[in-house]
N, C-alpha and C positions, 0 to 999 in steps of 0.2 A: 528402236527401229520398227517400222511398219512391216508386217509379214503377211504376204498373200499366200495362204496355205494351198489354195487350189492351184495357183501358178507354180508354187514350189513342188507340189506333188507331180504335176505334169512334167516339169523340168527334170526331176529325179528319175521318173519313169522312162523319160526319153534318153537317159544316160548322160545328161549334160553335167560335166564335172563341176562347173561353177555353182550350179544349183545343189549338187551333192555337198559341196563344201559349205554352202549356206545352211543346208539342212543339219549338218553335223554341228555347225556353230550354234544352231538353235537348240539342239538337244544337250549341248554342253553348257548352255547358259544356266545360271543359278536363279534368274528372275522367275518368280512364280507364274507370271503371265506367259513367259516364253516356254516354261515347262508344260503348261496347259496346251499351248499350241503344238509343242513337240509331240505330246501324247496323241493329239488329234491327227497329226501328220503320219505318225507311225501306224496308227490304227487303219488309216486309209491305204497305206502302202503294204500292210501286212500280207495280203494275198499274193504279192509279188516276191515275198521272201522265202527262205528255206531251201533254195535250190543250189546253193554254193557248197563247196567243200571248205570247212572252217579249220584252219591249221593254227595251232599254238606253237610258238617256237621260243625257246629260252636258251640261255648259256651265260657263263660268266663274262664280264667285260673283257674284250680282247680276243674272244673266241672266234670272231669273224662273222657275227650274225648278219650285219648289214651287207657285207660282201656276198655272202651265200644267198641271202634273200634277193639281192639284185640279180645275181646270175641265174637263180632258179626262176625268178619272175620274167626275165628276158627270154629264157627258154620257153616258158609257158605262153607268153604273148605271141611268140613266134609260131606256136602250134595252134593259135586261134583262141586261146583263153583270154579272159579279162581278169586282171589281178589287182586286188586292193590290199594295201599294206597299212595296217593300223599299228603304228609304232608308239608304244606307251613311253612317254618321255618323263624322266625324273624331275620333280619340282623341288626347288630349294625350300627346306623347312623354315628358312628365315624370311626370304623375300617372296616366296610363292612363285618365283619365276622359273622357267624351264629352258632347257638347251634347245630343243626343237631343231636338231641338226640333221634329221634323217633325210630330208630332201637333198642336202648337200652330200651326204655319204652315199646316197643312191641316185646320183645325178642322171645317169643314163636311163634308169627305170622311170624316174620322175618325168622325163621328156617323152616317154612312150605313150602314145595316144590310147593304148589299151590297158594302161596301168593308172592307179590312183594311190598316192601316198599321203597319209594323214598323220603327222605327229601330234599326239594329244598329251598335254601336261597332266600329271597324276593328281595335282591339286590336293595332295596329302591323303588320298584315299588308301584304304587298307592294302598293304602289300605292293603298292606302286602300280596298281591297275586303275586306269582312268575310270572315273565314275560312270561315264556314258559309253564305254567301249561296246557293250552289247547293242545299244541302240544304233551306234555308228555302223556296226557290222550289218544290222538289218537294212539300214539305208543303202549301204553299198550293194547288198544283194538286190534290193529293189531297183537299183540303177543298172543292173545287168552284170555285175561282177560275179563270176562263177568260182573264183578262188579267193578266199579271204585269209590273209596271214596276219596273225596278231603276235607282234614281237614284244616280249617283256624286257624289263630292265635287268633281269637276272639277279634280283635281290629280294630278300624278305619273303613274304608269302604270295608274291605275285604269280609264281609258277602254279600254285594250287588254284588260285582264282581263275587264271587263264585256262587251265586244263578243264575247268568246269563250265566253260562257255564255248569250247571248241570241240570238233569231232575227233581230231587226232593231235596228240601233244608230243612234239619232238624236242629232244634235248641235245644241244650241241656240246661236244667235249673236245678238249685239246689232245694232241698226241703226247705220249709220255705219261701213261696213266700211273706208273709206279707210286710215287709219293702222293700224287694228286688223288688217286683212288682212295687213299686213307682219309682225305680231307673233304671229299664231296658229300653233300647231304644225302643221306639214305632216302629221305622223303622224296627227293626229286626223281631218283631212280624208280621208286615205288609207283609214281604216277605217270611215268614215261610210256608212251606207246611205241616209240622208236628212239634209238640213240644214233647220232651221227658224229663220228670223229672227224672234225674239220681240219683243214690245212694239211691234208694227206697228199702232199706233192713234194717233189724234189727230195732233199735229204730227210724230210719228215715222213716219207711214205712208209718206210719199214717200221718206224716208231708208231705210226698210226695203226698199222696192222696188229702190232703187239698190244697197243692200248685197246683196240677193238676186242681182241681175245680176252683181255682182262675184264672188260665190261661185260662180256657174255658170261664169264664165270660168275661175276657178281650178281647178274640177273637170275642165275640159276637157283640162288638161295632166297629169292624174293617171290612173293605171290603176284602174278600178273594182274593188271587192272581188269582185264577181260578174260573170262574162262575160254573165250574163243580165239584169242590172239596172243601169241608169244612175241614180245617186243624184239625186233631184229636190231642188230648193230651194224651200221654201214660205215664205210670210209668215204669221205667226200672232200672236195676242194672247190670252194667258191671262186678262188682266185684263178685256178687252172681249169675251171669248168669240168671237173672230173667227178663222176659218180652221181651227177644230178638226175640223169635219166633213170637210174636205179632208185634214187630217192623218190621221184615222182611215181614210178611204177609201184613202189612199196605203199605209198599213200593211197593210190587207187585200189590196190589189192586189199588194204585195210578196210576201206569203205565198202567194197564188194563183199568181203567176208562178213562184216557186221550187219550189212543189209540183208544178207541171205538168211541169217538166223533171227532177225527181228531186233537185234540189240541196238542197231543204229537209231531206229525210231524211238525206242524206249529211252535211250540215253538223252536224246534231244528233248523228249517230253519231261524227263526229270530235271533237265537244265532249266526249262521254262518255269517249273514250279519253284526251284531254288531261286531263280531270278525274281519271282514275285515276292518271296519272303525277304530277299535281300533289299529290294526296293522299299518294302514296308518298313524294315528296320531303319533304312536311310531316312525315310520321311519322318518317322517318329523322333529320331535323333535330331533331324533338322528342325523339327517343331520346337524341341527343347532349347536348342542353341540359337534359333533365329527369332523366336517370339519375344518381342520387347517386354510384353506384360509379365513374362516368366523369368526374364533375365536376372532381376534382382534376387529372386528367391533361389534360383539355381546357383548363383554365385555365393549366396549365404550358406547353402547346403555344402557346396564345395569347400568353403572355408572351415566349416565345422568338422568335416571329414579330415581335412588336411591337418587340423589342430588336434585331432584325436578325441574331440568332444562328442562325436556322433558315429555310430557304427555305419559302415558302408551299406549294409543291408537295409537299415532303417532309412537312410537317405534315399535309396532306390525306391522304397515304398512310398515315400513322400513325393518323389518325382513322378511316380506312377499316378498318384492322386492329382498332382498338378495338371497332368494330361487329361484329367477327367475320366480316368479308367478305374473301375471298381475292383476290389479285391476278388480273386477267384472264389467260386462257391465253396463253402466249407472251410475257408481259410481261418475265419474267426474261431470255429470250433476246434481246429487243430491247435490254435494258440492256447 
């Protein structure tokens, strides 16, 4: 497809959703020429980014992420905010296809003129996080969206990856923490900036309060992510629209607190550096897997490691040399 970068830049800057969708499609493309154009587009739009609140949100399947996001999103657009939802969709490891059902599950929000929902297939990337989620987030900011919500599939290492690209990371939990508390991943609580016990309505309301108390007790024995912020535990209900005002007020308080001590800016700067290294690793791996000239040698090395004829460390050294990279200074002397 022919891409007019100047026109696309103007359309995104003007907040046109069709152009924003085209821009995200461009950054998600695996074609090298499209990737080069995407980098050019992002660099041009960079001065327009960085003004949004970036929220990561995760939870096990069935916890009610989509219902909560739609309810919160509708509340925020009603207050004059522009909300973008980047819903990372699981890809099938066999077919590579994805569900892409978020626009169906968030029907009302999808029809809101001040909202934008983009389901993105993971395409097999680490932890279920779409390879271009960061770039998509920047394009949404350039289009004028001041609240970005990144929803994860709630599996694997996606939680850690999303926590390292957003400002605040919220974990949704179900009422009835008893046995569930024993089975939750300690790592998720360790990276949480806030915990929300969802479905705290009707008969579940009392159970949700008990669950919140148990999660607070669990957090007391963990070291908080930030020395300036103790993760709160809230009870909310996306279905009944309860606790959403408190949830948003907590998010705003978090941003204000971290900005006042300089941690907010430092956190974003560190994320940018991690992003750089992550992209470098991705390109190096892509070069190995995608270069037809290297394919035969890579496959032969894989076979030798598979059969036990070659040490993995030796194979890595040979792959390093295939990329035209020399051994670190002093490596030969150490051998």
